[in-house]
N, C-alpha and C positions, 0 to 999 in steps of 0.2 A: 464581405469579410468573413461571415459567419462561415462559410462553405472553406475558407481557407485555413481557419482557428479550429473547426470541428475536422478538416483532414490528419492538421499537425496533431489534434489529440489523440485520433487512431493509428498513427504512427506512432506515438511515443508509449501509447498503451502497449504497440504488438510489442517495440524494444523493452517496455518494463514486464510485461511476460517475458519475454526470451530470457532476460535479466534474474528475473522472480524463479523462470525454473530453474537456472545454472545455480543458483544459490540453493534452493532447494535440495536439488541433485548432492551438492556437499555437503550440505546437512545430511542426508542422508547416507552419503558414502562415507562420513566421517563418524557418524553415530556403529555404522555396520562394523567398520573397520576398529574403533573403538572395543565394541561388544566380541568381535574376534581375538583381538588380542588379551582380552580380560579374561575369556572364559576359555579359550580354545588354546590359546600361549601361556596362560598363565602370567602373563606381562603385559600391567596397562599401561595407556601411552599417558602421558600427562598432558598434551595440547590437545586432544582429541573433542572435551567435553568444550573448550574455547574456541575451537573453529566450529561447532555445531552450533554454540550460541549466535555467533557472530553471523553464521549463515541464516540463523533460525529470523533474526529481528530483521534483517533485508529481506528473507522471502514473508513476511506478515505484511510489514511495511509497504513494499513494491506491490504486493497481490491486492492488500485494501485500495491505493487509489485507482487500480484495474478496476476492482468494482463500482468505483464510482463511477469511471468511464462507460460502463457497462450498464449502469442505472442498476447495480442489485447491491448498491451499499443497505445498511437497516434502514427499513421502515414500515411502517404497518400498511398496508395496501387491503386488507379487510374491509375497513371503514370507508377505505376511498373507492371501492369498486360500487360502494349504494348509495355512495353521492352524485347529482348532476355532473358532467363533464368540467362546467365552469370552475363549480368549486372544488373537484378534485385536481384540478390544476394549478389553480391557486395552492394549494395546500400542496402539493409536489413542489411548486419551486418553492414555497417557502420552505421545505424541508432542504433543498436543493441550496438554499440560500444557509441555513442552518449550516450543513457541512460544509460549505465555502469559508465559513466562520469558523469552524474548530479544525478545516484545515490551516487558517492562516493562527492559531491557537497552536499548533504542532511546528508549524515555521517557529514563532515564535519563545516557546517554553524550550521546543528542541536545540533551536541554534543557542539558548543559554545553558543548557545542560550539557552542549556538546563545548562550548567553552571552558563552563567547571571543568570536566574530563580531560581536557585538552592536553595535561603536563602529568594525567595517568597514564599506566600501561596494564595489560592482563598481567595477571601473575607466570602463566606457567609459559607463554610464546611471547613475551613482554612485546604484543603491537598495541601501537596507542589506540587507548578507547573510543577516542572522537569518531575513529572509525567505524566502530558498531555503532554508538550513539549518532551519528551523522542520520542515519536511515530516518529518524524521526522527524528531521525539518526536510528532507527530499522526498518523503512520500508526503509531509505537507504542500508543500509547494506541486507537487504533481497532484494531489486531489484538489488543491484550490485553483490548478488549471482548467483540470477538469470539469469541474464545480461551475465555474465562468464559463465556458463554451455550454454548458446544460443550459445556464440561467439565462443566456442570448439566445437559445433557439428558438427560432420563428415558429417552430410546432408545437402543438400540444407534445408534455411528457408523455401521456399515458400512451402513446402508441411506441414509443421509444424499445420497450422491452424486446418487442417483437421482431422491431426491423433491425435490432443493434447485432443480433449474432446470426453467423454464415462465413 
């Protein structure tokens, strides 16, 4: 069962990376277009900042979930390298459990915030703000899934970083 979940996590992370890269490209191009219009053509675009913020939100939250999949989320490894393997492995799993709880909190609070802003629209282009705010619960769901896969991993998490890339 773990093999299937791990493969699903890998495929999901690849798709997430692609979507995150597209969102980052949209953000960069929109910002460059806004700068070009403002400083070269002396005519600012009313929508470029909103589109860039929308894309930035999705970029950050999508790539945050990929970091969990690749076991590169925020953690302190200096102390772990000095500890015995069993203790460092336990602490790594505890860390992943905390990441899982954080992902669940992102789902819960993100969904509440998305609901709260469901009837609001952006000022310039009037897109529904829940589209931007949906990045939080979606990322929380992705983070939670990747964390569960890490939690049930039958092998040590200590060797994961060296085998994950490639």
